[in-house]
Backbone as XML, in Angstrom:
<?xml version="1.0"?>
<chain id="A" units="angstrom">
  <residue number="1" name="MET">
    <atom name="N" x="50.563" y="97.630" z="78.932"/>
    <atom name="CA" x="49.412" y="97.180" z="78.077"/>
    <atom name="C" x="48.787" y="95.830" z="78.681"/>
  </residue>
  <residue number="2" name="ASN">
    <atom name="N" x="47.402" y="95.838" z="78.471"/>
    <atom name="CA" x="46.784" y="94.749" z="79.061"/>
    <atom name="C" x="46.891" y="93.643" z="78.100"/>
  </residue>
  <residue number="3" name="GLU">
    <atom name="N" x="46.387" y="92.411" z="78.358"/>
    <atom name="CA" x="46.488" y="91.356" z="77.455"/>
    <atom name="C" x="45.846" y="91.467" z="76.256"/>
  </residue>
  <residue number="4" name="ASP">
    <atom name="N" x="44.752" y="92.258" z="76.108"/>
    <atom name="CA" x="44.119" y="92.640" z="75.037"/>
    <atom name="C" x="44.863" y="93.496" z="73.973"/>
  </residue>
  <residue number="5" name="GLU">
    <atom name="N" x="45.935" y="94.011" z="74.463"/>
    <atom name="CA" x="46.826" y="94.742" z="73.602"/>
    <atom name="C" x="48.059" y="94.105" z="73.079"/>
  </residue>
  <residue number="6" name="GLY">
    <atom name="N" x="48.104" y="92.831" z="73.362"/>
    <atom name="CA" x="49.206" y="92.100" z="72.805"/>
    <atom name="C" x="50.568" y="91.885" z="73.555"/>
  </residue>
  <residue number="7" name="SER">
    <atom name="N" x="51.045" y="90.894" z="73.374"/>
    <atom name="CA" x="52.356" y="90.491" z="74.303"/>
    <atom name="C" x="53.576" y="90.941" z="73.462"/>
  </residue>
  <residue number="8" name="SER">
    <atom name="N" x="54.679" y="91.113" z="74.073"/>
    <atom name="CA" x="56.029" y="91.552" z="73.609"/>
    <atom name="C" x="56.332" y="90.522" z="72.339"/>
  </residue>
  <residue number="9" name="TRP">
    <atom name="N" x="55.931" y="89.313" z="72.645"/>
    <atom name="CA" x="56.304" y="88.276" z="71.535"/>
    <atom name="C" x="55.602" y="88.687" z="70.281"/>
  </residue>
  <residue number="10" name="PHE">
    <atom name="N" x="54.210" y="88.967" z="70.360"/>
    <atom name="CA" x="53.385" y="89.303" z="69.388"/>
    <atom name="C" x="53.925" y="90.565" z="68.672"/>
  </residue>
  <residue number="11" name="TRP">
    <atom name="N" x="54.240" y="91.534" z="69.306"/>
    <atom name="CA" x="54.732" y="92.785" z="68.787"/>
    <atom name="C" x="55.916" y="92.714" z="68.098"/>
  </residue>
  <residue number="12" name="ASP">
    <atom name="N" x="56.800" y="91.684" z="68.495"/>
    <atom name="CA" x="58.144" y="91.543" z="67.860"/>
    <atom name="C" x="57.871" y="90.900" z="66.507"/>
  </residue>
  <residue number="13" name="ILE">
    <atom name="N" x="56.850" y="90.111" z="66.426"/>
    <atom name="CA" x="56.584" y="89.359" z="65.095"/>
    <atom name="C" x="56.145" y="90.432" z="64.164"/>
  </residue>
  <residue number="14" name="ILE">
    <atom name="N" x="55.088" y="91.401" z="64.683"/>
    <atom name="CA" x="54.656" y="92.366" z="63.950"/>
    <atom name="C" x="55.823" y="93.289" z="63.342"/>
  </residue>
  <residue number="15" name="ARG">
    <atom name="N" x="56.699" y="93.674" z="64.298"/>
    <atom name="CA" x="57.972" y="94.527" z="63.904"/>
    <atom name="C" x="58.701" y="94.019" z="62.863"/>
  </residue>
  <residue number="16" name="ARG">
    <atom name="N" x="59.079" y="92.577" z="62.968"/>
    <atom name="CA" x="59.561" y="91.950" z="61.918"/>
    <atom name="C" x="59.168" y="91.791" z="60.666"/>
  </residue>
  <residue number="17" name="ALA">
    <atom name="N" x="57.669" y="91.768" z="60.570"/>
    <atom name="CA" x="56.920" y="91.775" z="59.384"/>
    <atom name="C" x="56.895" y="93.010" z="58.535"/>
  </residue>
  <residue number="18" name="ASN">
    <atom name="N" x="57.101" y="94.125" z="59.385"/>
    <atom name="CA" x="57.406" y="95.496" z="58.744"/>
    <atom name="C" x="56.193" y="95.862" z="57.808"/>
  </residue>
  <residue number="19" name="GLY">
    <atom name="N" x="55.001" y="95.558" z="58.230"/>
    <atom name="CA" x="53.915" y="95.949" z="57.425"/>
    <atom name="C" x="53.691" y="95.090" z="56.204"/>
  </residue>
  <residue number="20" name="GLN">
    <atom name="N" x="54.395" y="93.971" z="55.998"/>
    <atom name="CA" x="54.398" y="93.248" z="54.821"/>
    <atom name="C" x="53.749" y="91.885" z="54.823"/>
  </residue>
  <residue number="21" name="ALA">
    <atom name="N" x="52.617" y="91.587" z="54.294"/>
    <atom name="CA" x="52.054" y="90.329" z="54.326"/>
    <atom name="C" x="52.899" y="89.229" z="54.030"/>
  </residue>
  <residue number="22" name="SER">
    <atom name="N" x="53.857" y="89.388" z="52.899"/>
    <atom name="CA" x="54.756" y="88.442" z="52.514"/>
    <atom name="C" x="55.817" y="87.987" z="53.578"/>
  </residue>
  <residue number="23" name="ALA">
    <atom name="N" x="56.189" y="89.109" z="54.405"/>
    <atom name="CA" x="57.236" y="88.915" z="55.267"/>
    <atom name="C" x="56.598" y="88.151" z="56.560"/>
  </residue>
  <residue number="24" name="LEU">
    <atom name="N" x="55.347" y="88.517" z="56.948"/>
    <atom name="CA" x="54.616" y="87.831" z="57.946"/>
    <atom name="C" x="54.508" y="86.319" z="57.673"/>
  </residue>
  <residue number="25" name="ARG">
    <atom name="N" x="54.188" y="85.950" z="56.320"/>
    <atom name="CA" x="53.943" y="84.591" z="55.935"/>
    <atom name="C" x="55.220" y="83.853" z="56.174"/>
  </residue>
  <residue number="26" name="GLU">
    <atom name="N" x="56.376" y="84.473" z="55.609"/>
    <atom name="CA" x="57.716" y="83.678" z="55.976"/>
    <atom name="C" x="58.024" y="83.513" z="57.475"/>
  </residue>
  <residue number="27" name="ILE">
    <atom name="N" x="57.739" y="84.541" z="58.360"/>
    <atom name="CA" x="57.809" y="84.305" z="59.716"/>
    <atom name="C" x="56.923" y="83.145" z="60.317"/>
  </residue>
  <residue number="28" name="LEU">
    <atom name="N" x="55.675" y="83.235" z="60.091"/>
    <atom name="CA" x="54.778" y="82.197" z="60.505"/>
    <atom name="C" x="55.097" y="80.828" z="59.868"/>
  </residue>
  <residue number="29" name="TRP">
    <atom name="N" x="55.600" y="80.686" z="58.793"/>
    <atom name="CA" x="55.886" y="79.428" z="58.144"/>
    <atom name="C" x="56.974" y="78.611" z="58.991"/>
  </residue>
  <residue number="30" name="GLU">
    <atom name="N" x="57.850" y="79.437" z="59.655"/>
    <atom name="CA" x="58.820" y="78.700" z="60.530"/>
    <atom name="C" x="58.388" y="78.425" z="61.877"/>
  </residue>
  <residue number="31" name="MET">
    <atom name="N" x="57.135" y="78.717" z="62.188"/>
    <atom name="CA" x="56.665" y="78.408" z="63.400"/>
    <atom name="C" x="55.881" y="77.126" z="63.615"/>
  </residue>
  <residue number="32" name="ASN">
    <atom name="N" x="55.831" y="76.610" z="64.733"/>
    <atom name="CA" x="54.958" y="75.336" z="65.081"/>
    <atom name="C" x="53.480" y="75.777" z="65.112"/>
  </residue>
  <residue number="33" name="GLU">
    <atom name="N" x="52.639" y="74.798" z="65.059"/>
    <atom name="CA" x="51.137" y="74.934" z="65.049"/>
    <atom name="C" x="50.641" y="75.753" z="66.069"/>
  </residue>
  <residue number="34" name="SER">
    <atom name="N" x="51.093" y="75.458" z="67.320"/>
    <atom name="CA" x="50.657" y="76.256" z="68.610"/>
    <atom name="C" x="51.064" y="77.764" z="68.464"/>
  </residue>
  <residue number="35" name="ASP">
    <atom name="N" x="52.133" y="78.025" z="67.905"/>
    <atom name="CA" x="52.592" y="79.482" z="68.058"/>
    <atom name="C" x="51.781" y="80.282" z="66.871"/>
  </residue>
  <residue number="36" name="VAL">
    <atom name="N" x="51.677" y="79.554" z="65.714"/>
    <atom name="CA" x="50.850" y="80.207" z="64.759"/>
    <atom name="C" x="49.498" y="80.606" z="65.185"/>
  </residue>
  <residue number="37" name="ALA">
    <atom name="N" x="48.831" y="79.613" z="65.934"/>
    <atom name="CA" x="47.396" y="79.663" z="66.496"/>
    <atom name="C" x="47.399" y="80.874" z="67.482"/>
  </residue>
  <residue number="38" name="ARG">
    <atom name="N" x="48.602" y="80.861" z="68.377"/>
    <atom name="CA" x="48.712" y="82.025" z="69.430"/>
    <atom name="C" x="48.804" y="83.363" z="68.756"/>
  </residue>
  <residue number="39" name="PHE">
    <atom name="N" x="49.707" y="83.421" z="67.683"/>
    <atom name="CA" x="49.801" y="84.688" z="66.997"/>
    <atom name="C" x="48.444" y="85.075" z="66.486"/>
  </residue>
  <residue number="40" name="HIS">
    <atom name="N" x="47.660" y="84.214" z="65.890"/>
    <atom name="CA" x="46.384" y="84.594" z="65.152"/>
    <atom name="C" x="45.450" y="85.026" z="66.270"/>
  </residue>
  <residue number="41" name="GLU">
    <atom name="N" x="45.449" y="84.338" z="67.611"/>
    <atom name="CA" x="44.513" y="84.739" z="68.442"/>
    <atom name="C" x="44.990" y="86.217" z="69.014"/>
  </residue>
  <residue number="42" name="GLU">
    <atom name="N" x="46.185" y="86.498" z="69.122"/>
    <atom name="CA" x="46.612" y="87.893" z="69.550"/>
    <atom name="C" x="46.303" y="88.862" z="68.652"/>
  </residue>
  <residue number="43" name="PHE">
    <atom name="N" x="46.457" y="88.551" z="67.237"/>
    <atom name="CA" x="46.042" y="89.490" z="66.336"/>
    <atom name="C" x="44.628" y="89.879" z="66.239"/>
  </residue>
  <residue number="44" name="VAL">
    <atom name="N" x="43.789" y="88.816" z="66.308"/>
    <atom name="CA" x="42.389" y="88.935" z="66.374"/>
    <atom name="C" x="42.067" y="89.949" z="67.577"/>
  </residue>
  <residue number="45" name="ARG">
    <atom name="N" x="42.617" y="89.372" z="68.799"/>
    <atom name="CA" x="42.170" y="90.163" z="70.015"/>
    <atom name="C" x="42.502" y="91.548" z="70.081"/>
  </residue>
  <residue number="46" name="THR">
    <atom name="N" x="43.960" y="91.904" z="69.736"/>
    <atom name="CA" x="44.490" y="93.048" z="69.591"/>
    <atom name="C" x="43.701" y="94.028" z="68.841"/>
  </residue>
  <residue number="47" name="SER">
    <atom name="N" x="43.369" y="93.647" z="67.557"/>
    <atom name="CA" x="42.584" y="94.294" z="66.648"/>
    <atom name="C" x="41.197" y="94.630" z="67.030"/>
  </residue>
  <residue number="48" name="SER">
    <atom name="N" x="40.572" y="93.668" z="67.735"/>
    <atom name="CA" x="39.232" y="93.758" z="68.155"/>
    <atom name="C" x="39.007" y="95.088" z="69.183"/>
  </residue>
  <residue number="49" name="VAL">
    <atom name="N" x="40.059" y="95.427" z="69.791"/>
    <atom name="CA" x="40.059" y="96.661" z="70.794"/>
    <atom name="C" x="39.537" y="97.919" z="69.828"/>
  </residue>
  <residue number="50" name="LEU">
    <atom name="N" x="40.036" y="97.786" z="68.658"/>
    <atom name="CA" x="39.893" y="98.923" z="67.659"/>
    <atom name="C" x="38.687" y="98.852" z="66.914"/>
  </residue>
  <residue number="51" name="ARG">
    <atom name="N" x="37.829" y="97.832" z="67.073"/>
    <atom name="CA" x="36.434" y="97.635" z="66.556"/>
    <atom name="C" x="35.186" y="97.931" z="67.373"/>
  </residue>
  <residue number="52" name="GLY">
    <atom name="N" x="35.600" y="98.423" z="68.699"/>
    <atom name="CA" x="34.579" y="98.798" z="69.552"/>
    <atom name="C" x="34.584" y="100.278" z="69.791"/>
  </residue>
  <residue number="53" name="GLU">
    <atom name="N" x="33.847" y="100.616" z="70.961"/>
    <atom name="CA" x="33.901" y="102.131" z="71.295"/>
    <atom name="C" x="35.229" y="102.591" z="71.623"/>
  </residue>
  <residue number="54" name="PRO">
    <atom name="N" x="35.662" y="103.751" z="71.259"/>
    <atom name="CA" x="34.888" y="104.748" z="70.603"/>
    <atom name="C" x="35.044" y="104.814" z="69.020"/>
  </residue>
  <residue number="55" name="PHE">
    <atom name="N" x="35.822" y="103.878" z="68.507"/>
    <atom name="CA" x="36.215" y="103.811" z="67.055"/>
    <atom name="C" x="35.024" y="103.617" z="66.121"/>
  </residue>
  <residue number="56" name="ASP">
    <atom name="N" x="34.195" y="102.627" z="66.576"/>
    <atom name="CA" x="33.064" y="102.275" z="65.754"/>
    <atom name="C" x="32.108" y="103.454" z="65.694"/>
  </residue>
  <residue number="57" name="LEU">
    <atom name="N" x="31.991" y="104.156" z="66.809"/>
    <atom name="CA" x="31.079" y="105.378" z="66.595"/>
    <atom name="C" x="31.750" y="106.586" z="65.840"/>
  </residue>
  <residue number="58" name="MET">
    <atom name="N" x="32.987" y="106.647" z="65.882"/>
    <atom name="CA" x="33.703" y="107.774" z="65.374"/>
    <atom name="C" x="33.554" y="107.526" z="63.768"/>
  </residue>
  <residue number="59" name="LEU">
    <atom name="N" x="33.773" y="106.245" z="63.416"/>
    <atom name="CA" x="33.797" y="105.934" z="61.954"/>
    <atom name="C" x="32.313" y="105.775" z="61.381"/>
  </residue>
  <residue number="60" name="GLY">
    <atom name="N" x="31.326" y="105.632" z="62.368"/>
    <atom name="CA" x="29.888" y="105.625" z="61.890"/>
    <atom name="C" x="29.485" y="104.786" z="60.724"/>
  </residue>
  <residue number="61" name="GLN">
    <atom name="N" x="28.674" y="105.358" z="60.039"/>
    <atom name="CA" x="27.942" y="104.809" z="58.888"/>
    <atom name="C" x="28.889" y="104.845" z="57.505"/>
  </residue>
  <residue number="62" name="GLU">
    <atom name="N" x="29.898" y="105.782" z="57.775"/>
    <atom name="CA" x="30.888" y="105.726" z="56.500"/>
    <atom name="C" x="31.681" y="104.510" z="56.343"/>
  </residue>
  <residue number="63" name="VAL">
    <atom name="N" x="31.910" y="103.646" z="57.286"/>
    <atom name="CA" x="32.637" y="102.582" z="57.059"/>
    <atom name="C" x="31.791" y="101.153" z="57.494"/>
  </residue>
  <residue number="64" name="SER">
    <atom name="N" x="31.994" y="100.180" z="56.550"/>
    <atom name="CA" x="31.283" y="99.038" z="56.742"/>
    <atom name="C" x="31.835" y="98.195" z="57.988"/>
  </residue>
  <residue number="65" name="GLU">
    <atom name="N" x="31.265" y="97.091" z="58.395"/>
    <atom name="CA" x="31.922" y="96.260" z="59.253"/>
    <atom name="C" x="33.097" y="95.602" z="58.713"/>
  </residue>
  <residue number="66" name="ASP">
    <atom name="N" x="33.110" y="95.317" z="57.564"/>
    <atom name="CA" x="34.366" y="94.664" z="56.923"/>
    <atom name="C" x="35.484" y="95.753" z="56.696"/>
  </residue>
  <residue number="67" name="GLY">
    <atom name="N" x="35.041" y="96.796" z="56.470"/>
    <atom name="CA" x="36.013" y="98.056" z="56.397"/>
    <atom name="C" x="36.642" y="98.489" z="57.746"/>
  </residue>
  <residue number="68" name="LEU">
    <atom name="N" x="35.706" y="98.300" z="58.673"/>
    <atom name="CA" x="36.367" y="98.548" z="60.069"/>
    <atom name="C" x="37.257" y="97.499" z="60.618"/>
  </residue>
  <residue number="69" name="MET">
    <atom name="N" x="37.047" y="96.258" z="60.097"/>
    <atom name="CA" x="38.036" y="95.124" z="60.372"/>
    <atom name="C" x="39.337" y="95.340" z="59.753"/>
  </residue>
  <residue number="70" name="ASP">
    <atom name="N" x="39.204" y="95.680" z="58.523"/>
    <atom name="CA" x="40.346" y="95.979" z="57.661"/>
    <atom name="C" x="41.293" y="97.069" z="58.512"/>
  </residue>
  <residue number="71" name="ILE">
    <atom name="N" x="40.583" y="98.236" z="58.700"/>
    <atom name="CA" x="41.313" y="99.216" z="59.390"/>
    <atom name="C" x="41.943" y="98.922" z="60.753"/>
  </residue>
  <residue number="72" name="ALA">
    <atom name="N" x="41.262" y="98.014" z="61.470"/>
    <atom name="CA" x="41.780" y="97.647" z="62.726"/>
    <atom name="C" x="42.981" y="96.830" z="62.422"/>
  </residue>
  <residue number="73" name="TYR">
    <atom name="N" x="42.892" y="95.706" z="61.631"/>
    <atom name="CA" x="44.015" y="94.949" z="61.376"/>
    <atom name="C" x="45.248" y="95.713" z="60.752"/>
  </residue>
  <residue number="74" name="TRP">
    <atom name="N" x="45.047" y="96.761" z="59.891"/>
    <atom name="CA" x="45.924" y="97.567" z="59.395"/>
    <atom name="C" x="46.564" y="98.350" z="60.412"/>
  </residue>
  <residue number="75" name="VAL">
    <atom name="N" x="45.914" y="98.947" z="61.489"/>
    <atom name="CA" x="46.558" y="99.657" z="62.434"/>
    <atom name="C" x="47.362" y="98.774" z="63.200"/>
  </residue>
  <residue number="76" name="VAL">
    <atom name="N" x="47.089" y="97.590" z="63.622"/>
    <atom name="CA" x="47.848" y="96.504" z="64.277"/>
    <atom name="C" x="49.300" y="96.194" z="63.548"/>
  </residue>
  <residue number="77" name="ALA">
    <atom name="N" x="49.076" y="96.204" z="62.280"/>
    <atom name="CA" x="50.171" y="95.812" z="61.419"/>
    <atom name="C" x="51.149" y="96.885" z="61.285"/>
  </residue>
  <residue number="78" name="GLN">
    <atom name="N" x="50.799" y="98.209" z="61.799"/>
    <atom name="CA" x="51.754" y="99.273" z="61.700"/>
    <atom name="C" x="52.837" y="99.149" z="62.903"/>
  </residue>
  <residue number="79" name="GLY">
    <atom name="N" x="52.581" y="98.403" z="63.851"/>
    <atom name="CA" x="53.222" y="98.197" z="65.011"/>
    <atom name="C" x="52.789" y="98.761" z="66.369"/>
  </residue>
  <residue number="80" name="ARG">
    <atom name="N" x="53.466" y="98.449" z="67.417"/>
    <atom name="CA" x="53.089" y="98.848" z="68.746"/>
    <atom name="C" x="52.840" y="100.309" z="69.016"/>
  </residue>
  <residue number="81" name="ASP">
    <atom name="N" x="53.862" y="101.063" z="68.610"/>
    <atom name="CA" x="53.858" y="102.498" z="68.875"/>
    <atom name="C" x="52.682" y="103.210" z="67.974"/>
  </residue>
  <residue number="82" name="PHE">
    <atom name="N" x="52.474" y="102.840" z="66.844"/>
    <atom name="CA" x="51.262" y="103.444" z="66.143"/>
    <atom name="C" x="50.075" y="102.938" z="66.718"/>
  </residue>
  <residue number="83" name="TYR">
    <atom name="N" x="49.852" y="101.742" z="67.091"/>
    <atom name="CA" x="48.754" y="101.145" z="67.641"/>
    <atom name="C" x="48.434" y="101.753" z="68.862"/>
  </residue>
  <residue number="84" name="THR">
    <atom name="N" x="49.444" y="102.197" z="69.821"/>
    <atom name="CA" x="49.175" y="102.739" z="71.074"/>
    <atom name="C" x="48.813" y="104.191" z="70.702"/>
  </residue>
  <residue number="85" name="SER">
    <atom name="N" x="49.318" y="104.760" z="69.857"/>
    <atom name="CA" x="49.076" y="106.314" z="69.627"/>
    <atom name="C" x="47.475" y="106.363" z="69.152"/>
  </residue>
  <residue number="86" name="VAL">
    <atom name="N" x="47.012" y="105.395" z="68.435"/>
    <atom name="CA" x="45.459" y="105.382" z="68.082"/>
    <atom name="C" x="44.759" y="105.132" z="69.186"/>
  </residue>
  <residue number="87" name="LEU">
    <atom name="N" x="45.143" y="104.259" z="70.186"/>
    <atom name="CA" x="44.414" y="103.934" z="71.437"/>
    <atom name="C" x="44.320" y="105.239" z="72.179"/>
  </residue>
  <residue number="88" name="GLU">
    <atom name="N" x="45.518" y="105.936" z="72.209"/>
    <atom name="CA" x="45.559" y="107.253" z="73.016"/>
    <atom name="C" x="44.707" y="108.357" z="72.421"/>
  </residue>
  <residue number="89" name="GLN">
    <atom name="N" x="44.763" y="108.463" z="71.023"/>
    <atom name="CA" x="44.162" y="109.398" z="70.445"/>
    <atom name="C" x="43.091" y="108.873" z="69.365"/>
  </residue>
  <residue number="90" name="PRO">
    <atom name="N" x="41.990" y="108.372" z="69.750"/>
    <atom name="CA" x="41.102" y="107.658" z="68.898"/>
    <atom name="C" x="40.768" y="108.497" z="67.538"/>
  </residue>
  <residue number="91" name="GLN">
    <atom name="N" x="40.723" y="109.596" z="67.572"/>
    <atom name="CA" x="40.407" y="110.527" z="66.450"/>
    <atom name="C" x="41.277" y="110.335" z="65.325"/>
  </residue>
  <residue number="92" name="THR">
    <atom name="N" x="42.595" y="109.767" z="65.633"/>
    <atom name="CA" x="43.623" y="109.573" z="64.474"/>
    <atom name="C" x="43.489" y="108.314" z="63.798"/>
  </residue>
  <residue number="93" name="ILE">
    <atom name="N" x="42.455" y="107.373" z="64.167"/>
    <atom name="CA" x="42.213" y="106.145" z="63.278"/>
    <atom name="C" x="41.913" y="106.498" z="61.890"/>
  </residue>
  <residue number="94" name="PRO">
    <atom name="N" x="42.574" y="105.712" z="61.034"/>
    <atom name="CA" x="42.271" y="106.046" z="59.527"/>
    <atom name="C" x="40.875" y="105.875" z="59.292"/>
  </residue>
  <residue number="95" name="ARG">
    <atom name="N" x="40.476" y="106.550" z="58.348"/>
    <atom name="CA" x="39.049" y="106.297" z="57.856"/>
    <atom name="C" x="38.901" y="105.318" z="56.696"/>
  </residue>
  <residue number="96" name="SER">
    <atom name="N" x="39.944" y="104.888" z="56.228"/>
    <atom name="CA" x="39.972" y="103.806" z="55.254"/>
    <atom name="C" x="41.424" y="103.143" z="55.196"/>
  </residue>
  <residue number="97" name="VAL">
    <atom name="N" x="41.453" y="102.075" z="54.503"/>
    <atom name="CA" x="42.795" y="101.524" z="54.027"/>
    <atom name="C" x="42.505" y="101.104" z="52.638"/>
  </residue>
  <residue number="98" name="SER">
    <atom name="N" x="43.508" y="101.024" z="51.752"/>
    <atom name="CA" x="43.488" y="100.561" z="50.449"/>
    <atom name="C" x="43.399" y="99.179" z="50.261"/>
  </residue>
  <residue number="99" name="ILE">
    <atom name="N" x="42.500" y="98.774" z="49.327"/>
    <atom name="CA" x="42.507" y="97.143" z="49.075"/>
    <atom name="C" x="43.766" y="96.948" z="48.509"/>
  </residue>
  <residue number="100" name="GLY">
    <atom name="N" x="44.243" y="95.710" z="48.925"/>
    <atom name="CA" x="45.477" y="95.216" z="48.427"/>
    <atom name="C" x="46.718" y="95.876" z="49.165"/>
  </residue>
  <residue number="101" name="ASP">
    <atom name="N" x="46.492" y="96.553" z="50.036"/>
    <atom name="CA" x="47.600" y="97.199" z="51.210"/>
    <atom name="C" x="48.234" y="96.027" z="51.603"/>
  </residue>
  <residue number="102" name="PRO">
    <atom name="N" x="49.714" y="95.899" z="51.608"/>
    <atom name="CA" x="50.290" y="94.620" z="51.972"/>
    <atom name="C" x="50.205" y="94.483" z="53.690"/>
  </residue>
  <residue number="103" name="ALA">
    <atom name="N" x="49.653" y="95.676" z="54.264"/>
    <atom name="CA" x="49.698" y="95.610" z="55.733"/>
    <atom name="C" x="48.177" y="95.166" z="56.052"/>
  </residue>
  <residue number="104" name="VAL">
    <atom name="N" x="47.393" y="94.973" z="55.167"/>
    <atom name="CA" x="46.078" y="94.256" z="55.617"/>
    <atom name="C" x="46.316" y="92.753" z="55.357"/>
  </residue>
  <residue number="105" name="MET">
    <atom name="N" x="46.945" y="92.178" z="56.567"/>
    <atom name="CA" x="47.455" y="90.898" z="56.460"/>
    <atom name="C" x="46.889" y="89.860" z="57.573"/>
  </residue>
  <residue number="106" name="HIS">
    <atom name="N" x="45.589" y="90.159" z="57.796"/>
    <atom name="CA" x="44.846" y="89.279" z="58.800"/>
    <atom name="C" x="44.892" y="87.903" z="58.069"/>
  </residue>
  <residue number="107" name="HIS">
    <atom name="N" x="44.582" y="87.811" z="56.891"/>
    <atom name="CA" x="44.383" y="86.611" z="56.175"/>
    <atom name="C" x="45.590" y="85.494" z="56.110"/>
  </residue>
  <residue number="108" name="VAL">
    <atom name="N" x="46.769" y="86.160" z="56.317"/>
    <atom name="CA" x="47.976" y="85.314" z="56.152"/>
    <atom name="C" x="48.032" y="84.065" z="57.193"/>
  </residue>
  <residue number="109" name="THR">
    <atom name="N" x="47.721" y="84.457" z="58.607"/>
    <atom name="CA" x="47.696" y="83.421" z="59.651"/>
    <atom name="C" x="46.871" y="82.170" z="59.154"/>
  </residue>
  <residue number="110" name="VAL">
    <atom name="N" x="45.595" y="82.504" z="58.617"/>
    <atom name="CA" x="44.592" y="81.540" z="58.223"/>
    <atom name="C" x="45.236" y="80.807" z="57.135"/>
  </residue>
  <residue number="111" name="GLU">
    <atom name="N" x="45.735" y="81.350" z="56.102"/>
    <atom name="CA" x="46.347" y="80.692" z="54.997"/>
    <atom name="C" x="47.479" y="79.716" z="55.305"/>
  </residue>
  <residue number="112" name="VAL">
    <atom name="N" x="48.436" y="80.225" z="56.169"/>
    <atom name="CA" x="49.585" y="79.453" z="56.562"/>
    <atom name="C" x="49.139" y="78.173" z="57.378"/>
  </residue>
  <residue number="113" name="PHE">
    <atom name="N" x="48.167" y="78.483" z="58.258"/>
    <atom name="CA" x="47.669" y="77.364" z="59.208"/>
    <atom name="C" x="47.016" y="76.290" z="58.195"/>
  </residue>
  <residue number="114" name="ASP">
    <atom name="N" x="46.245" y="76.676" z="57.156"/>
    <atom name="CA" x="45.640" y="75.693" z="56.281"/>
    <atom name="C" x="46.627" y="74.976" z="55.410"/>
  </residue>
  <residue number="115" name="GLU">
    <atom name="N" x="47.714" y="75.752" z="54.822"/>
    <atom name="CA" x="48.512" y="75.093" z="53.979"/>
    <atom name="C" x="49.636" y="74.362" z="54.689"/>
  </residue>
  <residue number="116" name="LYS">
    <atom name="N" x="50.123" y="74.812" z="56.011"/>
    <atom name="CA" x="51.164" y="74.060" z="56.619"/>
    <atom name="C" x="50.745" y="72.886" z="57.468"/>
  </residue>
  <residue number="117" name="PHE">
    <atom name="N" x="49.414" y="73.042" z="58.021"/>
    <atom name="CA" x="49.041" y="72.115" z="59.054"/>
    <atom name="C" x="47.708" y="71.344" z="58.588"/>
  </residue>
  <residue number="118" name="GLY">
    <atom name="N" x="47.242" y="71.931" z="57.527"/>
    <atom name="CA" x="45.967" y="71.250" z="56.787"/>
    <atom name="C" x="44.739" y="71.240" z="57.712"/>
  </residue>
  <residue number="119" name="LYS">
    <atom name="N" x="44.668" y="72.379" z="58.456"/>
    <atom name="CA" x="43.697" y="72.695" z="59.283"/>
    <atom name="C" x="43.081" y="73.960" z="59.194"/>
  </residue>
  <residue number="120" name="SER">
    <atom name="N" x="41.763" y="74.253" z="59.388"/>
    <atom name="CA" x="41.240" y="75.641" z="59.228"/>
    <atom name="C" x="41.340" y="76.315" z="60.752"/>
  </residue>
  <residue number="121" name="LEU">
    <atom name="N" x="41.622" y="77.420" z="60.575"/>
    <atom name="CA" x="41.670" y="78.396" z="61.668"/>
    <atom name="C" x="40.697" y="79.549" z="61.618"/>
  </residue>
  <residue number="122" name="ASP">
    <atom name="N" x="39.784" y="79.700" z="62.554"/>
    <atom name="CA" x="38.778" y="80.756" z="62.332"/>
    <atom name="C" x="39.323" y="82.067" z="62.220"/>
  </residue>
  <residue number="123" name="PHE">
    <atom name="N" x="38.687" y="82.873" z="61.434"/>
    <atom name="CA" x="39.220" y="84.119" z="60.992"/>
    <atom name="C" x="38.874" y="85.092" z="62.244"/>
  </residue>
  <residue number="124" name="PHE">
    <atom name="N" x="37.798" y="84.942" z="62.906"/>
    <atom name="CA" x="37.375" y="86.008" z="63.849"/>
    <atom name="C" x="37.690" y="85.441" z="65.293"/>
  </residue>
</chain>
C-alpha cells in the first residue's frame, strides 16, 4: 500500500474500533494531540482515494458530494481488507450508507480534538 492508503498504525486503530464510532472515540481519547491529528490526517487521506476516479464516475449523479464522502469514510471504517477489496474491485463500492450507521465515524476525531485539546481540526 502507498501512503495514501494508510499505515499499519492507522489500520490497527480502525481494526480496534471495529466499525463503532464510540469505540474509536475511546481509543482516540487516550492519545496525545499529535497522534489524534495524525489519525485524522490518515483517515481523510485514505478515504479521499475513494472519492476520486473511478468511484465518483461510477456513483455519478445518484450520490451527492456529502454522500460520496460518507460512503468513502464508511468503507475505510470497515478495515484494511474491505478497503483493499473495494480498491481492487471498484464496482463493489456501496451505493449508499445509512444515516446514523456507527461506522460513519469521520466526525469523531474532530469532536475528540475539540473536546480534549480545545482546538478545531479541519474536517477535510
